[in-house]
C-alpha positions, 0 to 999 in steps of 0.5 A: 147193102146198096147197088154198088155193093152188090156190083162188086160182089159179082165182080169178085164172084166172076174173078174167083171163078174165072180169073183164078187158078188157085188151089186151096185144100178144102174150099173150092174157090170156083164155088165160092165164086158162083155163090158170091155172083148169085148173092150179088144178082139177087141183091141188084134185083131186090135194090131195083125193086124197092127203089121202084116202089119208092118212086112216087108219081105226081100228076101235074097241078091242074089250074083252076080257071075262075071267071069274075063277074063284072057289075055295070053301072047302067047300060046294057048287060052285054057290054054296049052302052054306057 
């Protein structure tokens, strides 16, 4: 069950608890609504904790600076001369 299913459970539970005045013999719809809301909240917290664990933080790639050695044919080693 995904995040959408959990939100639907919460919404249906809230409708049954707060927006209906139906009376069914042997079934307490207020209790059923509260149970659905609790199950939906448990699902949302479980889904968010699993999604947080799946998120992988990748450090930015570092570049390596390589200095090339120049070979001089004659002259000075510091670049002067020719």
